[in-house]
N, CA, C and O atoms as CSV, one atom per row, in Angstrom:
chain,resi,resn,atom,element,x,y,z
A,1,MET,N,N,-60.802,-18.524,-12.198
A,1,MET,CA,C,-61.324,-18.528,-10.839
A,1,MET,C,C,-60.187,-18.181,-9.874
A,1,MET,O,O,-59.469,-19.065,-9.406
A,2,HIS,N,N,-60.032,-16.887,-9.583
A,2,HIS,CA,C,-58.966,-16.484,-8.671
A,2,HIS,C,C,-59.343,-16.712,-7.207
A,2,HIS,O,O,-58.528,-16.475,-6.316
A,3,GLU,N,N,-60.560,-17.164,-6.954
A,3,GLU,CA,C,-60.958,-17.500,-5.586
A,3,GLU,C,C,-60.071,-18.610,-5.025
A,3,GLU,O,O,-59.790,-18.633,-3.827
A,4,LEU,N,N,-59.625,-19.538,-5.892
A,4,LEU,CA,C,-58.763,-20.628,-5.447
A,4,LEU,C,C,-57.437,-20.097,-4.915
A,4,LEU,O,O,-56.994,-20.506,-3.842
A,5,SER,N,N,-56.803,-19.195,-5.649
A,5,SER,CA,C,-55.523,-18.654,-5.174
A,5,SER,C,C,-55.715,-17.793,-3.935
A,5,SER,O,O,-54.865,-17.798,-3.045
A,6,MET,N,N,-56.818,-17.055,-3.865
A,6,MET,CA,C,-57.119,-16.258,-2.664
A,6,MET,C,C,-57.297,-17.166,-1.457
A,6,MET,O,O,-56.742,-16.912,-0.388
A,7,ALA,N,N,-58.079,-18.228,-1.639
A,7,ALA,CA,C,-58.342,-19.162,-0.546
A,7,ALA,C,C,-57.052,-19.833,-0.091
A,7,ALA,O,O,-56.823,-19.988,1.109
A,8,GLN,N,N,-56.211,-20.230,-1.037
A,8,GLN,CA,C,-54.946,-20.879,-0.673
A,8,GLN,C,C,-54.063,-19.921,0.123
A,8,GLN,O,O,-53.425,-20.326,1.095
A,9,GLY,N,N,-54.024,-18.667,-0.281
A,9,GLY,CA,C,-53.256,-17.665,0.455
A,9,GLY,C,C,-53.775,-17.461,1.873
A,9,GLY,O,O,-52.997,-17.337,2.818
A,10,ILE,N,N,-55.096,-17.429,2.008
A,10,ILE,CA,C,-55.706,-17.275,3.335
A,10,ILE,C,C,-55.348,-18.457,4.222
A,10,ILE,O,O,-54.916,-18.270,5.360
A,11,ILE,N,N,-55.523,-19.676,3.713
A,11,ILE,CA,C,-55.239,-20.875,4.507
A,11,ILE,C,C,-53.763,-20.944,4.870
A,11,ILE,O,O,-53.422,-21.285,6.003
A,12,ASN,N,N,-52.881,-20.626,3.924
A,12,ASN,CA,C,-51.445,-20.623,4.227
A,12,ASN,C,C,-51.116,-19.644,5.352
A,12,ASN,O,O,-50.349,-19.967,6.258
A,13,ALA,N,N,-51.701,-18.446,5.290
A,13,ALA,CA,C,-51.452,-17.443,6.327
A,13,ALA,C,C,-51.968,-17.907,7.688
A,13,ALA,O,O,-51.305,-17.714,8.707
A,14,VAL,N,N,-53.154,-18.519,7.700
A,14,VAL,CA,C,-53.742,-18.995,8.959
A,14,VAL,C,C,-52.895,-20.122,9.543
A,14,VAL,O,O,-52.585,-20.109,10.734
A,15,ILE,N,N,-52.520,-21.091,8.720
A,15,ILE,CA,C,-51.719,-22.218,9.216
A,15,ILE,C,C,-50.345,-21.750,9.678
A,15,ILE,O,O,-49.874,-22.180,10.731
A,16,ASP,N,N,-49.694,-20.879,8.913
A,16,ASP,CA,C,-48.384,-20.354,9.316
A,16,ASP,C,C,-48.459,-19.629,10.652
A,16,ASP,O,O,-47.599,-19.817,11.512
A,17,THR,N,N,-49.480,-18.804,10.828
A,17,THR,CA,C,-49.657,-18.067,12.081
A,17,THR,C,C,-49.945,-19.016,13.240
A,17,THR,O,O,-49.390,-18.865,14.328
A,18,ALA,N,N,-50.809,-19.987,13.003
A,18,ALA,CA,C,-51.152,-20.959,14.052
A,18,ALA,C,C,-49.919,-21.759,14.472
A,18,ALA,O,O,-49.664,-21.931,15.663
A,19,GLU,N,N,-49.164,-22.242,13.500
A,19,GLU,CA,C,-47.970,-23.027,13.811
A,19,GLU,C,C,-46.917,-22.186,14.516
A,19,GLU,O,O,-46.241,-22.681,15.418
A,20,ALA,N,N,-46.762,-20.928,14.127
A,20,ALA,CA,C,-45.802,-20.038,14.778
A,20,ALA,C,C,-46.164,-19.784,16.236
A,20,ALA,O,O,-45.308,-19.410,17.037
A,21,ASN,N,N,-47.447,-19.989,16.580
A,21,ASN,CA,C,-47.909,-19.792,17.952
A,21,ASN,C,C,-48.182,-21.116,18.664
A,21,ASN,O,O,-48.894,-21.157,19.668
A,22,ASN,N,N,-47.605,-22.202,18.131
A,22,ASN,CA,C,-47.713,-23.542,18.734
A,22,ASN,C,C,-49.153,-24.006,18.929
A,22,ASN,O,O,-49.466,-24.644,19.934
A,23,ALA,N,N,-50.014,-23.697,17.995
A,23,ALA,CA,C,-51.422,-24.090,18.098
A,23,ALA,C,C,-51.584,-25.577,17.812
A,23,ALA,O,O,-50.878,-26.151,16.983
A,24,THR,N,N,-52.532,-26.186,18.520
A,24,THR,CA,C,-52.904,-27.565,18.232
A,24,THR,C,C,-54.143,-27.600,17.339
A,24,THR,O,O,-54.417,-28.593,16.665
A,25,GLU,N,N,-54.886,-26.488,17.353
A,25,GLU,CA,C,-56.112,-26.411,16.559
A,25,GLU,C,C,-56.478,-24.947,16.356
A,25,GLU,O,O,-56.182,-24.094,17.193
A,26,VAL,N,N,-57.129,-24.673,15.227
A,26,VAL,CA,C,-57.695,-23.347,14.975
A,26,VAL,C,C,-59.194,-23.477,15.165
A,26,VAL,O,O,-59.838,-24.310,14.526
A,27,ASN,N,N,-59.753,-22.648,16.049
A,27,ASN,CA,C,-61.182,-22.718,16.358
A,27,ASN,C,C,-62.025,-21.761,15.522
A,27,ASN,O,O,-63.182,-22.049,15.212
A,28,GLU,N,N,-61.436,-20.619,15.157
A,28,GLU,CA,C,-62.218,-19.595,14.455
A,28,GLU,C,C,-61.296,-18.726,13.624
A,28,GLU,O,O,-60.187,-18.398,14.047
A,29,VAL,N,N,-61.758,-18.355,12.445
A,29,VAL,CA,C,-61.029,-17.440,11.569
A,29,VAL,C,C,-62.018,-16.381,11.101
A,29,VAL,O,O,-63.075,-16.705,10.559
A,30,THR,N,N,-61.670,-15.107,11.314
A,30,THR,CA,C,-62.502,-14.009,10.838
A,30,THR,C,C,-61.793,-13.354,9.664
A,30,THR,O,O,-60.636,-12.944,9.763
A,31,ILE,N,N,-62.510,-13.263,8.553
A,31,ILE,CA,C,-61.962,-12.696,7.329
A,31,ILE,C,C,-62.785,-11.474,6.947
A,31,ILE,O,O,-64.007,-11.551,6.821
A,32,GLU,N,N,-62.098,-10.334,6.762
A,32,GLU,CA,C,-62.765,-9.137,6.262
A,32,GLU,C,C,-62.706,-9.169,4.747
A,32,GLU,O,O,-61.637,-9.313,4.152
A,33,LEU,N,N,-63.869,-9.034,4.135
A,33,LEU,CA,C,-63.982,-9.126,2.683
A,33,LEU,C,C,-64.568,-7.821,2.149
A,33,LEU,O,O,-65.751,-7.535,2.335
A,34,GLY,N,N,-63.729,-7.043,1.488
A,34,GLY,CA,C,-64.182,-5.775,0.925
A,34,GLY,C,C,-65.180,-5.993,-0.198
A,34,GLY,O,O,-65.071,-6.949,-0.965
A,35,ARG,N,N,-66.155,-5.096,-0.287
A,35,ARG,CA,C,-67.189,-5.223,-1.335
A,35,ARG,C,C,-66.593,-5.162,-2.740
A,35,ARG,O,O,-67.185,-5.675,-3.690
A,36,LEU,N,N,-65.415,-4.533,-2.874
A,36,LEU,CA,C,-64.775,-4.433,-4.189
A,36,LEU,C,C,-63.604,-5.404,-4.341
A,36,LEU,O,O,-62.742,-5.200,-5.196
A,37,ALA,N,N,-63.565,-6.443,-3.531
A,37,ALA,CA,C,-62.469,-7.413,-3.596
A,37,ALA,C,C,-62.544,-8.284,-4.842
A,37,ALA,O,O,-61.587,-8.988,-5.164
A,38,MET,N,N,-63.661,-8.245,-5.538
A,38,MET,CA,C,-63.858,-8.967,-6.788
A,38,MET,C,C,-63.748,-10.482,-6.638
A,38,MET,O,O,-63.193,-11.169,-7.495
A,39,VAL,N,N,-64.292,-10.985,-5.527
A,39,VAL,CA,C,-64.382,-12.432,-5.352
A,39,VAL,C,C,-65.826,-12.786,-5.028
A,39,VAL,O,O,-66.575,-11.977,-4.479
A,40,ASN,N,N,-66.195,-13.998,-5.374
A,40,ASN,CA,C,-67.520,-14.496,-5.050
A,40,ASN,C,C,-67.443,-15.115,-3.655
A,40,ASN,O,O,-66.777,-16.135,-3.481
A,41,PRO,N,N,-68.107,-14.525,-2.656
A,41,PRO,CA,C,-68.000,-15.025,-1.280
A,41,PRO,C,C,-68.414,-16.487,-1.122
A,41,PRO,O,O,-67.813,-17.221,-0.337
A,42,GLU,N,N,-69.433,-16.911,-1.863
A,42,GLU,CA,C,-69.885,-18.303,-1.755
A,42,GLU,C,C,-68.840,-19.264,-2.304
A,42,GLU,O,O,-68.592,-20.317,-1.716
A,43,GLN,N,N,-68.231,-18.908,-3.421
A,43,GLN,CA,C,-67.165,-19.745,-3.976
A,43,GLN,C,C,-65.965,-19.792,-3.036
A,43,GLN,O,O,-65.375,-20.850,-2.818
A,44,LEU,N,N,-65.611,-18.632,-2.483
A,44,LEU,CA,C,-64.481,-18.564,-1.562
A,44,LEU,C,C,-64.733,-19.448,-0.342
A,44,LEU,O,O,-63.848,-20.187,0.089
A,45,LYS,N,N,-65.928,-19.369,0.205
A,45,LYS,CA,C,-66.273,-20.185,1.373
A,45,LYS,C,C,-66.202,-21.678,1.040
A,45,LYS,O,O,-65.690,-22.466,1.836
A,46,PHE,N,N,-66.709,-22.067,-0.126
A,46,PHE,CA,C,-66.664,-23.468,-0.537
A,46,PHE,C,C,-65.216,-23.947,-0.675
A,46,PHE,O,O,-64.856,-25.005,-0.158
A,47,ILE,N,N,-64.396,-23.169,-1.369
A,47,ILE,CA,C,-63.007,-23.560,-1.594
A,47,ILE,C,C,-62.240,-23.629,-0.271
A,47,ILE,O,O,-61.429,-24.533,-0.074
A,48,LEU,N,N,-62.489,-22.692,0.623
A,48,LEU,CA,C,-61.844,-22.746,1.947
A,48,LEU,C,C,-62.219,-24.040,2.659
A,48,LEU,O,O,-61.376,-24.669,3.299
A,49,GLY,N,N,-63.485,-24.435,2.547
A,49,GLY,CA,C,-63.946,-25.672,3.173
A,49,GLY,C,C,-63.207,-26.892,2.660
A,49,GLY,O,O,-62.944,-27.829,3.414
A,50,VAL,N,N,-62.874,-26.883,1.384
A,50,VAL,CA,C,-62.129,-28.001,0.792
A,50,VAL,C,C,-60.668,-27.957,1.221
A,50,VAL,O,O,-60.094,-28.990,1.567
A,51,LEU,N,N,-60.060,-26.773,1.202
A,51,LEU,CA,C,-58.635,-26.645,1.495
A,51,LEU,C,C,-58.271,-26.918,2.957
A,51,LEU,O,O,-57.130,-27.277,3.248
A,52,VAL,N,N,-59.213,-26.756,3.866
A,52,VAL,CA,C,-58.893,-26.967,5.285
A,52,VAL,C,C,-58.943,-28.431,5.703
A,52,VAL,O,O,-58.538,-28.777,6.813
A,53,GLU,N,N,-59.441,-29.297,4.811
A,53,GLU,CA,C,-59.537,-30.715,5.160
A,53,GLU,C,C,-58.159,-31.258,5.529
A,53,GLU,O,O,-57.165,-30.989,4.853
A,54,ASN,N,N,-58.122,-32.032,6.625
A,54,ASN,CA,C,-56.901,-32.663,7.132
A,54,ASN,C,C,-55.832,-31.659,7.557
A,54,ASN,O,O,-54.637,-31.947,7.480
A,55,THR,N,N,-56.268,-30.475,8.009
A,55,THR,CA,C,-55.342,-29.480,8.566
A,55,THR,C,C,-55.830,-29.106,9.965
A,55,THR,O,O,-56.896,-29.546,10.395
A,56,ILE,N,N,-55.046,-28.295,10.670
A,56,ILE,CA,C,-55.470,-27.853,12.002
A,56,ILE,C,C,-56.596,-26.818,11.924
A,56,ILE,O,O,-57.106,-26.375,12.952
A,57,VAL,N,N,-56.972,-26.440,10.726
A,57,VAL,CA,C,-58.061,-25.476,10.518
A,57,VAL,C,C,-59.374,-26.191,10.193
A,57,VAL,O,O,-60.412,-25.544,10.056
A,58,GLU,N,N,-59.335,-27.514,10.070
A,58,GLU,CA,C,-60.471,-28.287,9.571
A,58,GLU,C,C,-61.785,-28.022,10.309
A,58,GLU,O,O,-62.832,-27.927,9.669
A,59,ASP,N,N,-61.757,-27.902,11.620
A,59,ASP,CA,C,-62.994,-27.725,12.388
A,59,ASP,C,C,-63.281,-26.276,12.757
A,59,ASP,O,O,-64.191,-26.004,13.539
A,60,ALA,N,N,-62.514,-25.350,12.202
A,60,ALA,CA,C,-62.674,-23.939,12.552
A,60,ALA,C,C,-63.946,-23.350,11.940
A,60,ALA,O,O,-64.350,-23.713,10.835
A,61,GLU,N,N,-64.555,-22.449,12.672
A,61,GLU,CA,C,-65.654,-21.656,12.132
A,61,GLU,C,C,-65.034,-20.517,11.331
A,61,GLU,O,O,-64.188,-19.784,11.843
A,62,ILE,N,N,-65.449,-20.368,10.084
A,62,ILE,CA,C,-64.926,-19.294,9.242
A,62,ILE,C,C,-66.011,-18.240,9.099
A,62,ILE,O,O,-67.106,-18.504,8.602
A,63,ILE,N,N,-65.672,-17.031,9.552
A,63,ILE,CA,C,-66.627,-15.920,9.591
A,63,ILE,C,C,-66.189,-14.864,8.587
A,63,ILE,O,O,-65.021,-14.476,8.554
A,64,PHE,N,N,-67.127,-14.401,7.770
A,64,PHE,CA,C,-66.857,-13.315,6.828
A,64,PHE,C,C,-67.509,-12.040,7.330
A,64,PHE,O,O,-68.703,-12.029,7.630
A,65,ASP,N,N,-66.741,-10.974,7.424
A,65,ASP,CA,C,-67.261,-9.646,7.722
A,65,ASP,C,C,-67.137,-8.815,6.451
A,65,ASP,O,O,-66.036,-8.625,5.932
A,66,GLU,N,N,-68.264,-8.324,5.952
A,66,GLU,CA,C,-68.236,-7.511,4.743
A,66,GLU,C,C,-67.830,-6.085,5.081
A,66,GLU,O,O,-68.381,-5.464,5.991
A,67,ILE,N,N,-66.862,-5.580,4.336
A,67,ILE,CA,C,-66.374,-4.216,4.538
A,67,ILE,C,C,-66.974,-3.332,3.443
A,67,ILE,O,O,-66.803,-3.618,2.258
A,68,PRO,N,N,-67.677,-2.258,3.828
A,68,PRO,CA,C,-68.270,-1.379,2.813
A,68,PRO,C,C,-67.187,-0.597,2.075
A,68,PRO,O,O,-66.041,-0.520,2.516
A,69,VAL,N,N,-67.575,-0.025,0.954
A,69,VAL,CA,C,-66.668,0.792,0.165
A,69,VAL,C,C,-66.703,2.221,0.723
A,69,VAL,O,O,-67.751,2.864,0.773
A,70,GLU,N,N,-65.541,2.685,1.134
A,70,GLU,CA,C,-65.413,4.045,1.667
A,70,GLU,C,C,-64.748,4.914,0.596
A,70,GLU,O,O,-63.742,4.528,0.001
A,71,VAL,N,N,-65.329,6.089,0.363
A,71,VAL,CA,C,-64.834,6.964,-0.700
A,71,VAL,C,C,-64.681,8.401,-0.212
A,71,VAL,O,O,-65.198,8.805,0.830
A,72,GLU,N,N,-63.939,9.148,-1.032
A,72,GLU,CA,C,-63.902,10.602,-0.898
A,72,GLU,C,C,-64.246,11.156,-2.275
A,72,GLU,O,O,-63.625,10.796,-3.275
A,73,CYS,N,N,-65.233,12.025,-2.312
A,73,CYS,CA,C,-65.734,12.560,-3.579
A,73,CYS,C,C,-64.939,13.800,-3.989
A,73,CYS,O,O,-64.786,14.746,-3.216
A,74,SER,N,N,-64.442,13.769,-5.216
A,74,SER,CA,C,-63.715,14.927,-5.763
A,74,SER,C,C,-64.658,16.072,-6.105
A,74,SER,O,O,-64.239,17.227,-6.183
A,75,ASN,N,N,-65.923,15.753,-6.307
A,75,ASN,CA,C,-66.908,16.746,-6.723
A,75,ASN,C,C,-67.438,17.564,-5.544
A,75,ASN,O,O,-67.452,18.794,-5.599
A,76,CYS,N,N,-67.874,16.885,-4.476
A,76,CYS,CA,C,-68.514,17.608,-3.369
A,76,CYS,C,C,-67.770,17.484,-2.032
A,76,CYS,O,O,-68.140,18.140,-1.058
A,77,GLY,N,N,-66.725,16.648,-1.980
A,77,GLY,CA,C,-65.958,16.507,-0.756
A,77,GLY,C,C,-66.486,15.474,0.228
A,77,GLY,O,O,-65.911,15.298,1.302
A,78,PHE,N,N,-67.567,14.789,-0.119
A,78,PHE,CA,C,-68.129,13.766,0.765
A,78,PHE,C,C,-67.067,12.730,1.114
A,78,PHE,O,O,-66.256,12.340,0.273
A,79,HIS,N,N,-67.088,12.290,2.380
A,79,HIS,CA,C,-66.196,11.230,2.848
A,79,HIS,C,C,-67.044,10.235,3.635
A,79,HIS,O,O,-67.615,10.578,4.670
A,80,GLY,N,N,-67.122,9.003,3.138
A,80,GLY,CA,C,-67.916,7.993,3.829
A,80,GLY,C,C,-68.221,6.819,2.924
A,80,GLY,O,O,-67.543,6.605,1.918
A,81,ASP,N,N,-69.246,6.058,3.283
A,81,ASP,CA,C,-69.620,4.865,2.523
A,81,ASP,C,C,-70.265,5.244,1.195
A,81,ASP,O,O,-71.099,6.147,1.123
A,82,ALA,N,N,-69.858,4.531,0.148
A,82,ALA,CA,C,-70.332,4.805,-1.208
A,82,ALA,C,C,-71.602,4.040,-1.520
A,82,ALA,O,O,-72.013,3.138,-0.791
A,83,ILE,N,N,-72.208,4.432,-2.629
A,83,ILE,CA,C,-73.312,3.680,-3.219
A,83,ILE,C,C,-72.694,2.820,-4.323
A,83,ILE,O,O,-71.912,3.313,-5.136
A,84,LEU,N,N,-73.046,1.537,-4.349
A,84,LEU,CA,C,-72.540,0.649,-5.393
A,84,LEU,C,C,-73.677,0.256,-6.319
A,84,LEU,O,O,-74.743,-0.175,-5.879
A,85,ASP,N,N,-73.432,0.412,-7.588
A,85,ASP,CA,C,-74.337,-0.141,-8.582
A,85,ASP,C,C,-73.676,-1.442,-9.013
A,85,ASP,O,O,-72.859,-1.459,-9.934
A,86,ASP,N,N,-74.037,-2.537,-8.334
A,86,ASP,CA,C,-73.344,-3.793,-8.604
A,86,ASP,C,C,-74.176,-4.749,-9.444
A,86,ASP,O,O,-74.242,-5.949,-9.176
A,87,LYS,N,N,-74.810,-4.187,-10.466
A,87,LYS,CA,C,-75.508,-5.042,-11.430
A,87,LYS,C,C,-74.510,-5.974,-12.100
A,87,LYS,O,O,-74.823,-7.125,-12.404
A,88,ASP,N,N,-73.300,-5.460,-12.327
A,88,ASP,CA,C,-72.210,-6.268,-12.862
A,88,ASP,C,C,-71.274,-6.575,-11.699
A,88,ASP,O,O,-70.516,-5.708,-11.264
A,89,HIS,N,N,-71.324,-7.811,-11.192
A,89,HIS,CA,C,-70.548,-8.216,-10.008
A,89,HIS,C,C,-69.052,-7.948,-10.169
A,89,HIS,O,O,-68.373,-7.659,-9.184
A,90,TYR,N,N,-68.530,-8.039,-11.387
A,90,TYR,CA,C,-67.093,-7.909,-11.588
A,90,TYR,C,C,-66.628,-6.489,-11.863
A,90,TYR,O,O,-65.426,-6.224,-11.818
A,91,ALA,N,N,-67.525,-5.583,-12.141
A,91,ALA,CA,C,-67.134,-4.198,-12.391
A,91,ALA,C,C,-68.205,-3.247,-11.868
A,91,ALA,O,O,-68.830,-2.538,-12.658
A,92,PRO,N,N,-68.433,-3.214,-10.551
A,92,PRO,CA,C,-69.473,-2.334,-10.025
A,92,PRO,C,C,-69.094,-0.859,-10.174
A,92,PRO,O,O,-67.920,-0.493,-10.113
A,93,MET,N,N,-70.095,-0.043,-10.365
A,93,MET,CA,C,-69.899,1.405,-10.428
A,93,MET,C,C,-69.980,1.947,-9.003
A,93,MET,O,O,-70.883,1.595,-8.245
A,94,VAL,N,N,-69.038,2.795,-8.653
A,94,VAL,CA,C,-68.986,3.377,-7.314
A,94,VAL,C,C,-69.369,4.845,-7.432
A,94,VAL,O,O,-68.750,5.610,-8.170
A,95,LYS,N,N,-70.415,5.222,-6.680
A,95,LYS,CA,C,-70.926,6.589,-6.760
A,95,LYS,C,C,-70.921,7.257,-5.385
A,95,LYS,O,O,-70.975,6.596,-4.348
A,96,CYS,N,N,-70.855,8.571,-5.413
A,96,CYS,CA,C,-70.996,9.370,-4.201
A,96,CYS,C,C,-72.472,9.382,-3.802
A,96,CYS,O,O,-73.331,9.678,-4.633
A,97,PRO,N,N,-72.778,9.064,-2.539
A,97,PRO,CA,C,-74.179,9.068,-2.122
A,97,PRO,C,C,-74.755,10.479,-1.962
A,97,PRO,O,O,-75.972,10.652,-1.894
A,98,LYS,N,N,-73.886,11.476,-1.903
A,98,LYS,CA,C,-74.363,12.849,-1.710
A,98,LYS,C,C,-74.711,13.532,-3.035
A,98,LYS,O,O,-75.762,14.162,-3.155
A,99,CYS,N,N,-73.819,13.405,-4.039
A,99,CYS,CA,C,-74.052,14.133,-5.297
A,99,CYS,C,C,-74.169,13.217,-6.512
A,99,CYS,O,O,-74.354,13.692,-7.633
A,100,ASP,N,N,-74.063,11.919,-6.296
A,100,ASP,CA,C,-74.209,10.909,-7.354
A,100,ASP,C,C,-73.063,10.929,-8.365
A,100,ASP,O,O,-73.192,10.363,-9.451
A,101,SER,N,N,-71.957,11.566,-8.028
A,101,SER,CA,C,-70.810,11.657,-8.928
A,101,SER,C,C,-70.032,10.340,-8.944
A,101,SER,O,O,-70.003,9.604,-7.957
A,102,LEU,N,N,-69.412,10.066,-10.076
A,102,LEU,CA,C,-68.519,8.918,-10.202
A,102,LEU,C,C,-67.067,9.312,-9.945
A,102,LEU,O,O,-66.181,8.458,-9.965
A,103,ALA,N,N,-66.816,10.600,-9.703
A,103,ALA,CA,C,-65.463,11.104,-9.475
A,103,ALA,C,C,-65.087,10.918,-7.995
A,103,ALA,O,O,-64.991,11.880,-7.233
A,104,VAL,N,N,-64.881,9.660,-7.620
A,104,VAL,CA,C,-64.569,9.352,-6.223
A,104,VAL,C,C,-63.244,8.616,-6.117
A,104,VAL,O,O,-62.858,7.869,-7.016
A,105,GLU,N,N,-62.560,8.837,-5.014
A,105,GLU,CA,C,-61.351,8.087,-4.691
A,105,GLU,C,C,-61.758,6.993,-3.710
A,105,GLU,O,O,-62.368,7.275,-2.679
A,106,ILE,N,N,-61.426,5.772,-4.024
A,106,ILE,CA,C,-61.770,4.650,-3.152
A,106,ILE,C,C,-60.716,4.536,-2.056
A,106,ILE,O,O,-59.533,4.346,-2.334
A,107,LEU,N,N,-61.164,4.656,-0.801
A,107,LEU,CA,C,-60.264,4.626,0.345
A,107,LEU,C,C,-60.211,3.264,1.033
A,107,LEU,O,O,-59.196,2.892,1.621
A,108,ASN,N,N,-61.317,2.527,0.950
A,108,ASN,CA,C,-61.397,1.238,1.637
A,108,ASN,C,C,-62.455,0.378,0.946
A,108,ASN,O,O,-63.400,0.890,0.346
A,109,GLY,N,N,-62.272,-0.951,1.047
A,109,GLY,CA,C,-63.284,-1.850,0.515
A,109,GLY,C,C,-62.803,-2.748,-0.596
A,109,GLY,O,O,-63.601,-3.454,-1.213
A,110,ARG,N,N,-61.496,-2.734,-0.866
A,110,ARG,CA,C,-60.943,-3.570,-1.931
A,110,ARG,C,C,-60.242,-4.819,-1.407
A,110,ARG,O,O,-59.985,-5.745,-2.176
A,111,ASP,N,N,-59.935,-4.860,-0.137
A,111,ASP,CA,C,-59.044,-5.871,0.416
A,111,ASP,C,C,-59.753,-7.096,0.974
A,111,ASP,O,O,-60.943,-7.071,1.288
A,112,ILE,N,N,-58.979,-8.162,1.086
A,112,ILE,CA,C,-59.365,-9.354,1.819
A,112,ILE,C,C,-58.311,-9.509,2.907
A,112,ILE,O,O,-57.122,-9.638,2.614
A,113,VAL,N,N,-58.752,-9.497,4.171
A,113,VAL,CA,C,-57.821,-9.508,5.296
A,113,VAL,C,C,-58.229,-10.579,6.302
A,113,VAL,O,O,-59.397,-10.677,6.679
A,114,VAL,N,N,-57.248,-11.387,6.735
A,114,VAL,CA,C,-57.494,-12.297,7.851
A,114,VAL,C,C,-57.391,-11.426,9.095
A,114,VAL,O,O,-56.297,-11.029,9.497
A,115,LYS,N,N,-58.524,-11.134,9.693
A,115,LYS,CA,C,-58.602,-10.181,10.801
A,115,LYS,C,C,-58.297,-10.819,12.149
A,115,LYS,O,O,-57.652,-10.204,12.998
A,116,ASN,N,N,-58.761,-12.055,12.348
A,116,ASN,CA,C,-58.622,-12.671,13.662
A,116,ASN,C,C,-58.542,-14.187,13.523
A,116,ASN,O,O,-59.232,-14.787,12.699
A,117,ILE,N,N,-57.685,-14.796,14.345
A,117,ILE,CA,C,-57.565,-16.250,14.387
A,117,ILE,C,C,-57.635,-16.661,15.856
A,117,ILE,O,O,-56.852,-16.184,16.677
A,118,VAL,N,N,-58.569,-17.541,16.179
A,118,VAL,CA,C,-58.684,-18.075,17.542
A,118,VAL,C,C,-58.103,-19.482,17.515
A,118,VAL,O,O,-58.557,-20.347,16.766
A,119,ILE,N,N,-57.072,-19.693,18.364
A,119,ILE,CA,C,-56.385,-20.989,18.366
A,119,ILE,C,C,-56.477,-21.655,19.713
A,119,ILE,O,O,-56.813,-21.040,20.725
A,120,GLU,N,N,-56.163,-22.942,19.688
A,120,GLU,CA,C,-56.063,-23.725,20.916
A,120,GLU,C,C,-54.602,-24.123,21.051
A,120,GLU,O,O,-53.974,-24.549,20.082
A,121,LYS,N,N,-54.058,-23.982,22.272
A,121,LYS,CA,C,-52.670,-24.337,22.527
A,121,LYS,C,C,-52.623,-25.481,23.533
A,121,LYS,O,O,-53.544,-25.655,24.331
A,122,PRO,N,N,-51.553,-26.251,23.490
A,122,PRO,CA,C,-51.445,-27.354,24.473
A,122,PRO,C,C,-51.294,-26.798,25.889
A,122,PRO,O,O,-50.727,-25.726,26.094
A,123,ASP,N,N,-51.818,-27.557,26.865
A,123,ASP,CA,C,-51.630,-27.166,28.262
A,123,ASP,C,C,-50.159,-27.296,28.621
A,123,ASP,O,O,-49.504,-28.278,28.270
A,124,GLU,N,N,-49.653,-26.302,29.319
A,124,GLU,CA,C,-48.233,-26.337,29.674
A,124,GLU,C,C,-48.042,-26.483,31.146
A,124,GLU,O,O,-46.907,-26.530,31.620
């Protein structure tokens, strides 16, 4: 279950960033989750919920934005969002939506990124 290590990395990054900016609380965290990131979003959300307990992230709203798979087709030159045959969650087939070819270069959709953190700072 690599969702645990992913979640720990996300929480560490959020807490480090919040502390570096003198935050008293984290109100919101937006995470971009690529369709090919190979994590179970429900498991990730559950584990994040456990890991934030007793931290400045505990009451934060955690938002997931799904990032589609962007490809460039070697066969027809198409550039854009791919078709995924994700019958197998861990090894989806990525196809060109224009010519149905599997000869595509994946340009985007593999990453997990902490996109935005909304914090609260003490009144000065």
